[in-house]
N, C-alpha and C positions, 0 to 999 in steps of 0.2 A: 670364455669367462675365467678370470683368475680364481684360484682356490680361495684366496683370502677375501674375495668379494662374495662368494656364494653364501656364507653364513649370514649375510645381511638381508638375504631375500626370504620370502615366505616359503612355507613347507613344500608346496607343489613345485615351486621353482627349484628348490634344493633337491627334490627327488629326481629331477631330470639332469641337473648339473653337478650335484655334490660329489666330492671325492674323485672326480674325473682325472685320470692319468693318461695323457695322450703319448703315443710313441712319436718317433721322428717323422712319421707319415701323416700326422695330424688328422686321424680318422674321425668321422662324426660319431659313429656308434662305438661304444667301448670295445677295446681289443680283448681277445681271449689269449692269455699267455699260458698255453698248454705246454708247460715244461716242468720237469721234476727238479731241476737244479739250475744254478746260475754260474757263469764264468767270471773269474776274477782277472784283473789286469796284471796282477803280480802275486807272488807268494806273500809279500808284505800286506797287500790289500786283503787277501783271504784271512790272514792272521788277525788283522784289525777288525774285520767284519764279525769274526767269531767271538772276539773279545767284547765288542759292543756295536751292534748294528744301528745305523742311523735311519731316520724315516726314508722310505723308498729304497732301502738297501735290503736285498733278499739273499737267503742262503740256500734254502731247500723248501720245496712246496709244502711240506708238512709243517714248516715253521711260518710260512707266509708267502704271498704271491701277489703281484700287482693287481690282478683282476679281483681277487678275494679282498684285498685291501680297499679297493673302490667300494665294494659292497659293504664292508665294515664301516667305512666312513659315512656312507649314505644312510644306512639304517641307524647309526648312532645319532646322526643329525635329526632324523625323524622322531626318535625316541627321546631326544634331549639328554643323551648320555655322553660322558667324556670319551668312552672308547667301547669297542666291541670285538668279540672273537667269533668268527663264523665256524660252524661245526657241520659234521656230515649229516646230521638229522636232528630233529627236535629233542629226541631222547638223549642223544649225545650231549646236547646243551644242558639238559637237566642233570644228567650224570656228571658232566664236567664241572658245573657250577657247585654241586654238592661235594663230590669226592675231592676236588682240588683244595677245599678249605676245611675238611673234617679229618679227624683221626680217631683211633680207638680211645674210648673213654669220654668222647664229646657227647653232648646232649642236643637233640633236635626236637622242636615242637612243630607239628605239621597238622594242617586241616585234614580231617578224615575223608572228605569228599574230593577225590582225586582220580585222574585217569589211571587205568589199570597198570600201565607200565611205570608210572610214577610211584604207585603203591608198591610195586615189586622192588624198585630201587630202595625205597625207604624201609620196607619190612624185611626183605630178604638180603639184599646186597649190603646195605649199611649195617644191618644187624649182624651179618656174618663177619664183618670187620670190627665189631666191638663198639659201634656207635649206638647209643641209647636213644630211641625215638618214642615220643609221646604223641598220640593222636587225639585231637580235640574236635568238637563241633565248631567249624570255622566261623559261624555267625554269632557265636556266644563269646562275648568279650570276657566274661567272668571265667570261662573255661581257659582261655588263653592266659589270663592273669594267674590262675591257679597252677597252670602247667609250667610256666616259664620259671626257671631257677637261676640263681646267680651264675651257675656254670653253663647255662644254655648258650650254644654257639650260633645256631641258625633257627630262624622261624621260616617255614616254607608253606606256601599255599597257592592255589589257583585263584586269580582275582575274581573270575567267574567260574564256578566249578563245572566239571564235566561229569555227567550229562544233565544234572538237575538244576543247573544255573543259579546256585546260591551265590550271593555277592558278598565278598569279604571287605570289611572296613580297613583299608590299607593304612590310613592315617592312625587309627586307634591301635591296631596291632603293632605298627612300627614304633609308636611311642612306648608301648610296653616292652618291646624287644630291646630298644635302644637304652632303656634304663639299666639293663645288665650287660650292655655291650654286644648284644647278639646281632648278627646280620639278618636282614629281611630279604629273602630270595623269593620272587614271585614268578609263576608261570602265567604269562599275560595273553595267551593265545585268544581266548574268547573275548577279551576286551578290545583286541586289535590294536596295532600300532597307531592307527589313525585317531582313535579316541583315548589313547592311553595318557594318564597323568601320574603314572606309578612313581616316578622319581620325585616329582613335585610333592606327592602325598607321603613320601618317607621311605619308599623301598630303596634298598641298597643295590640290588642286582635284579635284572629282568631277563627272563629267558623266553624265547619263542621257538616254536616249530615253524620255520620259514616255509615248510611244505604247505601250510595253510594259507592265510590271506596274503602273505608276502609274495609267494609264487602265485597262488590263487588260481592256477589253471591246470592242476593235476599232472605236472610234468616231472618234477624233481623232488628228492628228499633234501632237506637242509634245516639247519637251526642256527641260533645265534645267542650268545651270552653278552649282555650289556651291563656296564657299571663304570666305576671310577677307573681312571687309567692305572692307578696303583693295583687295584684288584685284577683287572683284565691282564695287564702285562706282568705283574709280579706274582699272582696266584694262579690264574687260569691258564695263561699261555704256557708256562713250564710244564704243567700237567698235560695239557692237550697236545702239545707238540711231541712229547715223549710217549704218549699213549696212542696217538694216531687218529684222533677223532676230527681232523680238520676237514673243511669244505673243499671240494674240487673246484678248479678254475672254471670249468664249463658250467657247473651249478651256480657259481657266483655270477657268471655272466647272465644266466637266465634270470636270477633274482634281481640283478641290476635293471634289466629291461622291465621286469614286473613292477619295480618301485616307481617307474615312470607313470604308472596308471593306478597305483594302489588306492589313492584317495578317491578317485572317481569310482572305482569298482566297489570299495567297501561302503561308501555312502549310499550307492544305489542298492546294495544288498541289505543294508540296515533299513532303508525305507520300505523295501519289500517285506522284510521280517516284521516290521511294525504292522503292516497291512495284513499279513497272514495271521499274526497273533490276535488282532482285532476280529478277523473273520471267524476264527476258531473259538473265541471266548464264549462260554456258555453253550457250546454245541451239545446237544442231547446225548451224543454217543461218546463224549469225552468226560472222564472223571475230573481232569484238571488241565489247565494250560499254563506253562511256565515261560515267561518272557520278561527279562529284567526291565525292558523299556515300557511294559504295560503297567497301568496304574494299579492293577490288582496284585502285582508282585510284592512280596513282603519287604524287599529292600529297594523298592522303586525310588524312594526319596534319596537314598545313598547313591543310586545310579545317576540320578539327575544332577546331584552336586559334584560327584567325582568323575563321571564320564560324559554325561549329557545325553547318551544314547545307550540302547540295550544290547547292541551286538547283532550278529548275523544268524544266530541260532535260536530256534523256537523248539521247546520240548513239550510234549503232551502225553497224557496217559489215556489210552483207549479203554473203554469199558469192555470187559470180556477177556482180559488177559492176553496171553501169548497168541492164542488162535486168532483173536480179533486183530491184534497188532500185525500178524503175518498177512491176514486178509487185506488190511490196508496197504501194507508194503507191496504186496503182489498186484494191487490194483492201481498203482501209480504208473503214469505214462510219461510225464515230463521229468519228474525227479527219478534219480537212479538209486538203487540200493547199494551202498558201499559203507566204508567205515572212516572215510576222510571227512573233512569239513573245511569251510572257508574257500570253497571252490567256485568257479564260474558256473558250474552245473549244480543244481539243487540236489542234495544228497540226504537220503533217509537211512537211519541206523537204528537197529534194535540192540541197545547196549547190553541187556541181560544175557543175550546169547552170542555177543561178539566182543566188543571192547572190554566189558567187565565180566565175561563169562567165567573166568577163573576164581572169582570171589565166592566164598561160601554164601549160601542163601541167607544166613543170619546177617552177614555184612551187607549184602544187597538190600535187605529189608531196612537196615540201619541207615543206609545212604539214600533210601527212597528210589532204588532202581527196581521198579515194579515190572512184572511180566508184560504189562500193557504199555510200557514207556517207549516212546519214539523220540529220537533226537533228529530234528530236521534242520539241516544247514541250508539256508536260503541262498540261491545262486543269482545269476544275472538274467534269467529269463524274464519275460514280461510278467509283472506281478500278478495280473489277473489270471494268467495261465497257471501260475504256481498255486494260487488260491483255488481255482477251479479243479486242479489236479487233486489236491488234498481233499476237498469237499466231495469230489466225485468218488474217490477211493473210500471215503467214510460211508458212502451210500451202499457199498458192497457188504458192509457188516450187518448181519441179521439182528 
């Protein structure tokens, strides 16, 4: 299938054929180009390529690679972006998107409810280099409006927050940010690329931990920054290629094979997450159940209009605090205890003692990260087995 024909096909077809670059051997599965550099036919060609590389011309693996380029093209097609830059991890993507476009004296407004490593970049790293960061309640549009200044350069948030699953109004925040010319950069992991409409709703840049749903099988670390061609190639690429956060060719190959099945996997996981949330709702041993796709969620109407589905993660607070939460975790047989998400295996996490452990108690309280909070990433096991596993573990709590 010719490259120029692929864009006319629907998403699932593009995830199998998009961006394909075949060698002279016309292999069926994408080739892995495990090379650190490339040979030139002449000194003149080397000079010209360093002056201005053309598409499918490569210099050094840190700058670009045919296998990595296939992944970038394919994920850009899925997200509806002009271009993409693949990174070594999800946090390399977050760091690269922010650091490449900010300098000392710039102002950032960010939602307070973020993954612990994202908070570290915003609070510690950017602050260390003279960037002023204001944190707000992400679901409070008045707070965004009050915090955004004429000199604000970036607004940053998770479209669905980790781990309390608050949903941010991308369209509304983007309208406020764009009035002062600020970029809107969103971490879209919990929304998933399958249900994302972030660019359509006004986001300028989308970042993913490709480790999550994109690989989705617990094998490799990776990330990706998506946006306009001008931003990706003019702002992100120079920063990333000189600081060394690029994706390896082998990782890109793994991600390419995963994109062939991402829609089938994520849709099945979402269906199971909906069933689990419904089964847990009003359980007597739970203080609360948080799932954006459930009618009880405060932003459910926004979820239905902007995403259509609530994602693959269900969070809930167990009565009895940390001890009760640990009893539940230790009673699981199907789900595993880990700190990843978006995997084929169901994964249960206790954020207060793992992913958000470094936060002061006052900040945990502000974010709703209770001692009894469990983040449950729904996998591809039979949905009834998942439900029975959690309900059975709840029975162990006195």
